[in-house]
C-alpha positions as CSV (number, residue, x, y, z in Angstrom):
1,M,47.9,92.2,101.9
2,K,44.3,91.5,102.7
3,K,41.8,91.1,99.9
4,L,39.5,93.2,102.0
5,I,41.1,96.3,100.6
6,L,39.9,95.2,97.2
7,I,36.3,95.6,97.9
8,S,36.5,98.7,100.0
9,I,38.2,100.5,97.2
10,M,35.4,99.7,94.8
11,V,32.8,101.3,96.9
12,S,34.8,104.2,98.3
13,L,36.4,105.0,95.2
14,L,33.4,104.6,93.2
15,T,31.6,106.9,95.4
16,S,33.6,108.7,95.0
17,C,33.0,108.8,92.5
18,N,31.8,110.9,93.5
19,I,31.7,113.8,91.7
20,K,33.2,113.3,88.4
21,N,33.1,116.6,86.7
22,S,34.1,118.4,83.6
23,S,36.7,120.8,82.5
24,E,37.7,121.8,79.0
25,S,40.7,122.7,76.9
26,D,41.5,125.4,74.4
27,N,41.2,125.1,70.7
28,N,44.8,124.1,70.1
29,D,45.6,121.2,72.4
30,K,42.3,120.8,74.3
31,T,43.8,122.2,77.5
32,G,44.0,125.7,78.9
33,N,45.5,127.5,81.8
34,S,43.4,126.9,84.9
35,T,42.3,129.7,87.1
36,T,42.7,129.4,90.8
37,Y,39.8,131.3,92.5
38,L,40.4,130.2,96.0
39,S,43.6,132.1,96.8
40,S,41.7,135.3,97.2
41,T,38.2,134.1,98.2
42,A,38.9,131.1,100.4
43,H,38.7,132.5,103.9
44,T,38.3,136.2,104.3
45,S,37.4,138.2,107.5
46,V,36.1,141.7,107.4
47,T,35.5,144.2,110.2
48,V,31.9,145.5,110.6
49,P,31.5,148.7,112.6
50,T,29.3,148.2,115.6
51,L,26.0,150.1,115.9
52,I,26.4,150.6,119.7
53,K,27.8,154.0,120.6
54,S,30.4,152.9,123.1
55,T,34.1,153.3,123.2
56,E,34.4,149.8,124.7
57,A,32.5,148.1,121.9
58,T,34.4,145.5,119.9
59,P,33.8,145.3,116.1
60,A,32.1,142.2,115.0
61,I,34.1,139.7,112.8
62,I,32.2,138.1,110.0
63,T,33.6,135.2,108.0
64,I,32.8,135.4,104.3
65,P,32.4,131.9,102.9
66,P,34.0,130.9,99.6
67,S,31.9,131.0,96.5
68,Y,30.5,127.6,95.9
69,L,30.3,128.2,92.2
70,E,34.0,129.0,92.1
71,V,34.9,126.0,94.3
72,S,32.8,123.6,92.2
73,N,34.4,125.0,89.0
74,E,37.8,124.1,90.3
75,I,36.6,120.6,91.4
76,E,35.2,120.0,87.9
77,A,38.5,121.0,86.3
78,Y,40.2,118.6,88.7
79,F,38.0,115.6,87.7
80,R,38.4,116.3,84.0
81,M,42.1,116.0,84.5
82,Y,41.6,113.0,86.8
83,Y,39.7,110.9,84.3
84,E,42.0,111.7,81.5
85,N,45.2,110.8,83.4
86,N,44.4,108.4,86.3
87,Q,45.5,105.3,84.4
88,N,49.1,106.6,84.8
89,Y,49.0,107.1,88.5
90,K,51.4,105.2,90.8
91,C,49.9,103.6,93.9
92,N,51.2,103.3,97.5
93,S,49.4,101.6,100.5
94,V,50.3,101.7,104.2
95,E,48.6,100.6,107.3
96,T,46.9,103.3,109.3
97,T,47.9,104.3,112.8
98,A,44.7,106.3,113.5
99,E,43.2,105.5,116.9
100,R,39.8,105.4,115.4
101,S,40.8,102.2,113.5
102,V,40.4,99.8,116.3
103,G,40.0,97.0,113.8
104,G,42.8,98.1,111.6
105,G,42.8,100.0,108.3
106,N,44.8,101.3,105.4
107,V,45.7,104.5,103.6
108,I,46.2,104.3,99.9
109,G,47.7,107.1,97.9
110,Y,47.6,107.7,94.1
111,F,50.5,109.8,92.7
112,D,51.2,111.6,89.5
113,C,55.0,111.5,89.7
114,D,55.6,112.8,93.2
115,S,52.4,114.8,93.4
116,L,49.6,113.3,95.5
117,V,46.3,113.3,93.5
118,K,44.0,111.2,95.6
119,M,44.1,109.4,98.9
120,I,41.7,106.8,100.3
121,S,41.5,106.0,104.0
122,E,39.6,103.0,105.4
123,A,39.2,102.6,109.1
124,Y,37.5,99.6,110.7
125,G,35.7,100.3,114.0
126,E,33.7,98.2,116.4
127,S,30.3,99.2,115.0
128,Q,31.0,100.9,111.7
129,T,33.6,101.3,109.0
130,S,34.5,104.6,107.5
131,F,35.9,105.2,104.0
132,T,37.2,108.7,103.3
133,T,38.4,109.8,99.8
134,Y,40.5,112.9,99.5
135,Y,40.8,114.7,96.2
136,F,43.8,117.0,96.1
137,V,42.5,119.7,93.8
138,N,45.2,122.3,94.3
139,E,47.2,123.9,97.1
140,H,44.1,125.8,98.4
141,L,41.4,123.1,98.1
142,I,41.0,119.5,99.1
143,Y,37.7,117.8,98.4
144,L,36.5,115.0,100.7
145,V,33.8,112.4,100.4
146,D,33.2,110.4,103.6
147,R,31.2,107.1,103.7
148,L,30.1,105.4,106.8
149,N,29.1,101.7,106.5
150,Y,27.0,99.9,109.1
151,Q,27.0,96.1,108.7
152,W,26.9,94.6,112.1
153,P,24.8,93.9,114.1
154,G,22.4,95.6,111.7
155,P,20.4,97.1,110.1
156,R,22.7,97.4,107.1
157,Q,22.9,101.0,106.2
158,E,25.2,103.7,104.8
159,K,25.5,107.4,104.8
160,Y,27.7,110.0,103.0
161,H,29.1,113.4,103.8
162,E,31.1,115.8,101.6
163,Y,33.5,118.4,102.8
164,F,35.7,121.2,101.3
165,L,39.0,121.8,103.1
166,I,39.9,125.3,101.9
167,D,43.1,126.9,103.2
168,G,42.9,124.9,106.4
169,T,39.2,125.7,107.1
170,L,36.5,123.0,106.7
171,W,33.3,123.8,104.8
172,Q,30.1,122.0,103.8
173,Y,27.4,122.7,101.3
174,N,24.2,124.3,102.5
175,S,21.2,123.4,100.4
176,N,19.1,126.2,101.8
177,T,21.5,128.9,100.7
178,G,23.2,127.2,97.8
179,N,26.6,128.1,99.2
180,L,29.1,126.9,101.7
181,I,29.0,127.1,105.5
182,E,31.8,126.5,107.9
183,S,31.7,122.9,109.3
184,S,31.8,122.0,113.0
185,D,33.1,118.5,112.2
186,T,36.6,119.3,113.5
187,D,37.5,115.6,113.7
188,V,37.6,115.5,109.9
189,I,40.7,117.7,109.8
190,T,42.3,115.7,112.6
191,Y,41.8,112.5,110.6
192,F,43.1,114.1,107.5
193,E,46.3,115.0,109.2
194,Q,46.7,111.5,110.6
195,D,46.0,109.9,107.2
196,K,48.4,112.2,105.4
197,H,51.2,111.6,107.8
198,D,50.7,107.8,107.6
199,L,51.1,108.0,103.9
200,L,53.7,110.7,103.4
201,G,55.5,110.8,106.8
202,D,57.5,114.0,107.0
203,K,57.6,114.5,103.2
204,P,56.0,117.7,101.9
205,L,52.7,117.5,100.1
206,S,52.9,118.5,96.5
207,Y,50.0,119.0,94.1
208,V,49.7,118.1,90.4
209,E,49.6,120.9,87.9
210,N,46.2,121.0,86.2
211,N,45.8,122.7,82.9
212,Y,42.2,121.8,82.4
213,I,39.3,124.3,82.8
214,K,35.6,123.9,83.1
215,S,33.6,124.2,79.8
216,T,31.2,127.0,79.6
217,E,29.5,125.7,76.4
218,N,25.9,124.4,76.5
219,T,26.7,120.8,75.5
220,S,25.0,117.5,76.2
221,Y,27.8,116.7,78.6
222,A,27.5,120.0,80.5
223,Q,23.7,119.5,80.9
224,N,24.0,115.9,82.1
225,N,26.9,116.8,84.3
226,N,25.0,119.5,86.1
227,T,22.1,117.1,86.7
228,K,24.6,114.5,88.1
229,N,26.1,117.1,90.4
230,E,22.7,118.0,91.8
231,Y,21.9,114.3,92.4
232,L,25.2,113.7,94.2
233,R,24.7,116.7,96.4
234,K,21.5,115.1,97.7
235,I,23.3,111.7,98.2
236,Y,26.1,113.4,100.2
237,N,23.9,115.4,102.6
238,G,24.2,112.8,105.5
239,D,20.9,111.0,105.0
240,V,20.8,107.3,105.9
241,Y,20.3,104.7,103.1
242,D,19.3,101.1,103.5
243,L,21.8,98.6,102.0
244,Y,20.6,95.4,100.3
245,G,22.4,92.6,98.5
246,D,25.5,90.5,98.8
247,F,28.3,92.5,100.3
248,F,31.8,91.1,100.9
249,Q,32.9,94.2,102.8
250,V,32.6,93.4,106.5
251,D,33.5,95.4,109.6
252,F,35.2,92.7,111.6
253,P,38.6,91.3,110.5
254,N,37.9,87.9,111.9
255,Y,35.3,87.4,109.1
256,Y,38.1,88.0,106.6
257,N,39.4,84.4,106.4
258,Y,36.0,83.1,105.6
259,Y,35.6,85.4,102.6
260,H,39.2,84.9,101.7
261,S,38.8,81.1,101.4
262,H,35.7,81.5,99.2
263,Y,36.8,84.6,97.3
264,F,37.4,83.2,93.8
265,Q,34.5,80.8,93.9
266,Q,32.1,83.6,93.3
267,S,32.6,85.7,90.2
268,S,30.5,88.7,91.1
269,N,28.3,90.3,93.7
270,V,25.8,93.1,93.7
271,N,24.4,95.5,96.4
272,A,22.4,98.7,96.3
273,L,21.3,101.7,98.4
274,F,17.7,102.5,98.7
275,Q,15.8,105.4,100.4
276,N,12.0,105.1,100.8
277,S,12.1,102.1,98.4
278,E,13.8,104.2,95.7
279,L,17.0,103.0,94.2
280,C,19.8,105.5,94.7
281,I,23.1,103.6,94.0
282,L,23.6,100.2,92.4
283,R,27.0,98.5,92.7
284,L,28.3,95.5,90.8
285,A,31.7,93.8,91.5
286,N,33.3,91.2,89.2
287,F,36.3,89.1,90.1
288,D,38.8,86.8,88.6
289,E,42.2,85.4,89.6
290,K,44.2,88.6,89.2
291,S,41.7,91.4,88.7
292,Y,38.7,93.2,90.0
293,T,36.2,95.4,88.1
294,G,33.7,97.5,90.0
295,H,30.7,99.3,88.5
296,E,28.7,102.0,90.4
297,Y,25.5,103.3,88.9
298,Y,23.6,106.4,89.8
299,P,20.1,106.7,88.3
300,I,20.1,110.5,88.1
301,E,17.0,110.6,85.9
302,D,14.6,108.1,84.3
303,N,16.5,108.1,81.1
304,C,20.0,108.9,82.4
305,I,22.3,106.9,84.5
306,Y,25.8,108.1,85.6
307,V,28.4,105.3,85.8
308,V,31.8,104.9,87.3
309,V,33.9,101.9,86.5
310,Y,37.1,100.9,88.4
311,L,39.6,98.3,87.3
312,Q,42.4,96.8,89.4
313,E,44.8,94.2,87.9
314,F,47.6,92.6,90.0
315,E,50.7,90.7,89.1
316,N,49.4,87.6,90.8
317,Q,46.6,86.5,93.2
318,E,48.1,88.6,96.0
319,V,46.3,91.9,96.3
320,N,49.3,94.2,96.7
321,F,48.6,97.8,95.9
322,N,52.2,98.6,95.9
323,Q,52.8,96.2,93.0
324,M,49.7,96.9,90.9
325,K,49.8,96.1,87.2
326,K,46.8,98.2,86.2
327,N,44.6,100.7,88.0
328,Y,42.2,103.2,86.6
329,W,38.7,104.8,86.8
330,Q,36.4,105.6,83.8
331,E,33.1,107.4,83.7
332,Y,30.1,106.8,81.4
333,Y,26.5,107.9,81.0
334,I,23.7,105.6,79.9
335,I,21.2,107.9,78.1
336,D,18.1,106.3,76.6
337,E,19.9,102.9,76.9
338,K,22.9,104.2,74.9
339,V,26.3,104.1,76.4
340,M,28.0,107.5,76.2
341,K,31.5,108.7,77.1
342,Y,33.2,112.1,77.2
343,D,35.3,112.8,74.1
344,I,38.1,115.3,74.8
345,E,38.4,116.2,71.1
346,K,34.7,116.9,70.7
347,Q,34.4,118.2,74.3
348,D,31.0,116.4,74.5
349,L,29.5,113.0,75.0
350,I,29.6,110.5,72.1
351,E,28.0,107.2,71.8
352,I,30.3,104.2,72.1
353,S,29.9,100.4,71.8
354,D,29.2,98.5,75.0
355,D,32.6,96.8,75.0
356,S,32.9,97.2,78.7
357,N,29.4,95.8,79.3
358,V,28.4,98.9,81.1
359,L,24.7,98.7,80.0
360,T,24.6,94.9,80.0
361,N,26.0,94.7,83.6
362,Y,23.5,97.3,84.8
363,N,20.5,95.3,83.5
364,L,21.8,92.1,85.1
365,A,22.6,93.8,88.4
366,Q,19.2,95.6,88.5
367,E,17.4,92.2,88.0
368,E,19.6,90.5,90.6
369,I,18.9,93.1,93.3
370,K,15.2,93.0,92.6
371,N,15.3,89.3,93.2
372,K,17.2,89.8,96.5
373,I,14.8,92.3,98.0
374,D,11.5,90.7,96.9
């Protein structure tokens, strides 16, 4: 299988990263029974009497949007479960049949037993490449992060959108109201159905049972997590970001053999997204003969950086997602140059040693990207 998948996963998944949120457990086993809000609030229509005094008047139908607070609480509970368990997920990859993938593409699914937890779709077009990550929160809610990458002919740019597919209706966040509005991007649902069918065929979709719930305590983790969520909402609003640095991910398959032949001669690369000369996302990719480690850094505040680390390890040099030896995501915070990680027992962030070189790699990548854009 093409090594191209390797790099695309790093960026898509790590943007995914997007949204790595918290949920908490009860006092006995650190888990609790999750509450599903969406079954009653997801997509409700009410009849409003008309003010026109006419027997022929038709009552107006108003769609009440789901509560963004309740939706975000469910997503945070999902990501707490996801980061605790994703190292155990099975992986399956298939080639896409979507017509939008004129240059080919793949759909990769991550399963907890038979339940689909996450799906990544990559579609290569003539002028852009799209990477869509689907998070299967529960039977009512699927959270989507879509990234568009423009490499050729230039300029090199990226932009992100996020969506909430709730009981079959597509929604987006409205920064003006702080709530959800119905989305007009109907192609997103069409693409989702294509990607899901490519991966599952006619098999029914099942969801993992999630016993985690969002913490309501005022902890260091909760404060930094809220700040991170606000930062990601700004990233995912569809703005265009300039892309700098070495980037192995290319839009045209005929460039693949070149990078394939030189792949293991370079141990790492770095690229970054800027907006108005301000660093927004910094990415670092490290390679060896059988594994890939990707770091994605979000400088959410001057003294706080949110980090997602992704590891893939294969049985041999062939990148075969269906025979993956190791595969997992981890999240960290760098606060005042200290590496912090969520501890499920303490239900808060704790300082850890930099065994994974989270801080060291950030400093190296930051210096490297400065050299490239100067």
